[in-house]
C-alpha positions in Angstrom: -12.3 -9.1 2.3 -9.9 -10.9 0.1 -8.4 -13.7 1.7 -5.0 -15.4 1.1 -4.3 -18.8 -0.1 -6.3 -21.4 1.6 -3.0 -23.2 2.0 -2.1 -20.2 4.2 -2.6 -22.1 7.8 -0.3 -24.8 6.9 3.0 -22.5 6.1 4.8 -22.3 9.3 7.1 -20.2 7.6 4.3 -17.6 6.9 4.8 -18.0 3.2 1.2 -16.6 2.5 0.4 -13.6 4.4 -3.2 -13.3 5.8 -4.3 -9.7 5.0 -6.9 -9.8 8.3 -6.4 -5.5 7.9 -6.0 -4.7 4.8 -7.0 -5.3 1.1 -4.6 -7.1 -0.8 -3.5 -6.2 -4.6 -3.0 -9.6 -6.5 0.6 -9.7 -6.9 2.5 -10.3 -10.0 4.7 -13.5 -9.9 8.3 -12.9 -10.8 9.9 -13.9 -14.2 11.3 -17.1 -14.4 14.7 -17.5 -16.0 15.0 -19.4 -19.3 17.2 -22.0 -17.6 16.7 -22.8 -13.6 20.6 -22.7 -11.8 21.0 -25.5 -9.9 20.5 -23.2 -6.7 17.0 -22.3 -8.1 15.8 -26.2 -8.5 17.3 -27.1 -5.3 14.8 -24.3 -3.9 11.9 -25.5 -5.4 12.4 -28.8 -4.6 13.1 -28.0 -0.7 10.0 -26.1 -0.3 7.4 -28.6 -2.4 8.9 -31.2 -0.1 8.2 -28.7 2.9 5.0 -27.5 2.2 3.6 -31.0 0.1 3.1 -28.9 -2.9 1.9 -31.2 -5.5 1.8 -30.6 -9.3 -1.1 -28.4 -9.2 1.0 -25.8 -7.3 2.9 -23.5 -9.4 6.3 -22.7 -7.7 8.6 -20.1 -9.4 12.2 -19.1 -8.0 13.2 -15.9 -9.8 16.9 -14.9 -10.6 19.4 -15.1 -7.6 20.4 -11.3 -7.0 23.3 -10.2 -5.3 22.8 -8.1 -1.7 25.4 -6.4 0.2 26.3 -9.1 2.5 29.1 -11.2 1.1 27.6 -14.6 0.6 24.1 -14.0 0.8 21.7 -14.1 -2.4 18.3 -12.7 -2.3 15.5 -14.1 -4.8 11.6 -13.8 -5.0 9.8 -16.9 -4.7 6.1 -17.0 -6.2 3.3 -20.1 -5.3 0.5 -19.9 -7.6 -2.8 -22.1 -6.8 -5.3 -21.7 -9.2 -6.1 -17.7 -9.6 -4.4 -17.4 -5.9 -0.6 -16.4 -5.7 1.9 -14.6 -3.4 5.6 -13.7 -4.0 7.7 -13.3 -0.9 11.7 -12.6 -0.9 14.1 -15.0 0.6 17.7 -15.3 1.0 20.0 -18.3 0.1 23.6 -18.5 0.7 25.7 -18.8 -2.2 26.8 -22.3 -1.7 22.9 -23.2 -1.7 23.1 -24.6 1.5 21.3 -22.2 3.7 17.5 -20.5 3.2 15.7 -17.8 5.0 13.1 -15.2 5.0 13.5 -11.9 6.7 14.2 -8.1 6.5 17.9 -7.2 5.6 18.3 -3.7 7.4 21.6 -1.6 7.0 22.2 -0.7 10.8 24.1 2.3 9.7 21.3 4.1 7.8 18.1 5.8 9.0 15.3 2.9 8.7 12.5 5.3 7.4 14.9 7.6 5.3 14.4 5.9 2.0 10.6 5.5 2.3 10.8 9.1 2.7 12.7 10.0 -0.1 10.6 7.6 -2.4 6.8 9.0 -1.6 6.2 11.7 -4.1 3.6 14.3 -2.7 3.6 16.7 -5.4 -0.1 17.5 -6.8 -1.4 15.0 -4.1 -4.1 16.0 -2.0 -3.0 17.6 1.6 -4.6 18.8 4.6 -2.6 20.4 7.5 0.4 22.5 7.5 3.8 22.2 5.9 5.8 22.8 8.8 3.6 20.1 10.9 6.2 17.8 12.9 4.3 14.7 12.1 3.4 14.0 7.9 1.0 10.8 7.3 1.0 9.6 4.0 -2.1 7.2 3.2 -2.2 4.9 0.1 -6.0 4.0 0.0 -8.6 2.8 -2.4 -12.1 4.1 -2.0 -13.8 1.0 -2.0 -11.7 -1.0 0.4 -13.8 -1.6 3.5 -10.5 -1.2 5.6 -9.7 2.1 4.0 -13.2 3.2 5.4 -12.4 2.3 8.8 -8.7 4.1 8.4 -11.1 7.2 7.3 -12.9 7.0 10.7 -9.9 6.9 12.6 -8.2 9.9 10.8 -11.6 11.7 11.6 -11.2 11.0 15.2 -7.4 11.5 15.6 -7.0 14.8 13.4 -8.8 17.3 16.3 -6.4 15.8 18.9 -3.6 16.8 16.7 -4.7 20.0 14.7 -1.4 21.9 13.3 0.9 19.3 14.6 -0.3 16.5 11.9 -0.3 16.8 7.9 -2.2 14.0 5.9 -1.5 13.3 2.4 -3.7 11.2 0.0 -2.3 8.8 -2.2 -4.6 6.8 -4.8 -3.9 3.4 -5.1 -7.3 1.8 -6.5 -7.1 -2.2 -6.6 -9.3 -2.6 -9.7 -8.9 -6.5 -9.8 -11.1 -6.8 -6.5 -13.0 -3.4 -6.5 -14.9 -2.4 -9.5 -15.7 1.3 -8.7 -12.8 2.2 -7.1 -11.1 4.1 -10.1 -14.4 5.8 -10.6 -14.3 7.1 -7.3 -10.6 7.7 -7.6 -11.0 9.7 -11.0 -13.9 11.7 -8.9 -11.2 12.7 -6.0 -8.6 13.8 -8.5 -11.2 16.0 -10.4 -12.2 17.8 -7.2 -8.7 18.0 -6.5 -8.1 19.6 -9.7 -10.8 21.9 -9.3 -11.0 22.9 -5.6 -8.2 21.3 -3.8 -9.6 21.8 -0.5 -13.1 20.1 -2.0 -11.0 17.1 -2.6 -11.5 16.3 1.3 -15.0 16.8 1.1 -15.6 14.3 -1.5 -13.4 11.9 0.3 -15.9 12.2 3.2 -18.6 12.1 1.0 -17.2 8.7 -0.6 -16.1 7.0 2.5 -19.5 8.1 4.7 -21.5 6.4 1.7 -19.6 3.3 0.4 -22.0 0.8 1.3 -24.5 2.2 -1.0 -22.1 2.4 -3.9 -22.0 0.2 -6.6 -20.7 -0.4 -10.0 -23.6 0.5 -11.2 -24.3 3.5 -9.8 -20.9 4.8 -9.2 -20.6 7.3 -11.6 -24.2 9.3 -10.8 -23.1 9.0 -7.0 -19.9 10.5 -7.8 -21.8 13.5 -9.6 -23.9 13.9 -6.4 -21.6 13.9 -4.1 -19.4 16.3 -6.3 -22.3 18.6 -6.2 -22.9 18.2 -2.4 -19.2 19.3 -2.1 -19.4 22.4 -3.6 -17.9 21.8 -7.2 -19.0 23.1 -10.6 -20.6 19.6 -11.8 -20.5 20.5 -15.7 -16.7 21.0 -15.1 -16.4 18.0 -13.0 -18.3 15.8 -15.6 -15.8 17.5 -18.2 -12.5 16.6 -16.0 -14.0 13.1 -16.1 -13.6 12.8 -19.5 -10.2 13.8 -20.1 -7.1 11.6 -19.7 -5.3 13.8 -16.9 -7.2 12.2 -13.8 -6.4 9.2 -15.0 -2.8 9.6 -15.3 -2.2 11.3 -12.0 -4.0 7.8 -10.5 -1.7 5.6 -12.4 1.2 8.4 -11.5 0.3 7.4 -7.8 -0.1 3.7 -8.0 3.1 3.7 -9.7 4.7 5.3 -6.7 3.2 2.9 -4.2 4.4 0.0 -6.0 7.9 1.5 -5.8 7.3 1.5 -2.0 6.0 -2.1 -2.4 2.8 -1.3 -1.2 0.7 -4.3 -2.2 -2.7 -3.9 0.0 -4.6 -1.2 1.4 -4.7 1.0 3.0 -0.9 1.2 3.7 0.2 4.3 5.4 3.5 6.4 6.1 3.8 8.0 9.3 7.3 10.1 8.8 8.1 7.1 6.5 7.3 4.5 9.0 5.1 2.0 7.3 1.8 0.9 8.9 -0.9 -1.5 7.0 -4.3 -1.7 7.7 -6.7 0.8 10.2 -5.1 0.1 13.8 -6.1 3.3 15.9 -3.8 2.1 18.4 -0.7 1.4 16.2 -1.4 4.9 14.2 -1.6 6.9 17.3 2.0 5.3 19.1 3.6 6.3 16.1 2.4 9.7 16.1 3.3 10.3 20.0 6.6 8.5 19.1 7.3 11.2 16.4 6.0 14.2 18.6 7.9 13.0 21.6 11.2 12.6 19.8 10.9 16.4 18.7 10.8 17.9 22.0 13.6 19.6 22.5 16.7 17.7 24.9 15.4 14.7 23.4 18.5 12.6 22.2 16.8 11.2 19.3 15.4 14.8 18.0 15.7 14.7 14.1 17.8 17.6 13.0 
């Protein structure tokens, strides 16, 4: 599993989060402004002093952006050491006196509505009824070990909830660290195009055999699993040679980035974000959503 920057243990402000539950996608640093403002310079100097960042550490303070709160601005601050980098959003007062990190929430709005509205489910593999009270959207990478764990968790949970739950799969291959992830994603898309239900057979085959798949044998393994899933292998190979499945994968990943997905697996349960494959947290969210939809519940969703 990819680790965060080696200095993470020193950062009491949690500048770098250690991905103990998920595979993290290398983050892009925010674009620097041509001329840093006095506040940007002050932020960089403060963080360098706080964390003893020497000249070998690149600290980039992004543009200052307005927020809905008067007197408060937001900025993305990137720290890069060698090939490792992390980007974190901070808030700073307009007078440059106060800095903090946290989530800015509008208490007048449904905290999950924005995520639900952004998730694009058209042409995505679906398992379960459209009217299920719980929808779990999974952004995953077929080569990611923690995604394998999620696959096993869902395999155990789905029979328990039956028609009450729907699962939607979204591709989010992290190709920088997983060399055969895109090949598997292409295979999944071609399976889906040929037979939407066969996708889930491929899904099982890939995760069940993840440990024996490599960059060198991935293509042949995908052909083998396609045959075992009941697909026409000639049509499957023809699909792999076209641009359409790759475009679908790119669109899925772009949708994930719009939702600020940067590690796999990231799941949304009726819009509630969870990162990783913690069975207890996943079931807690499922049970909460089912309970709030019982007749007479004051927080029942209309």
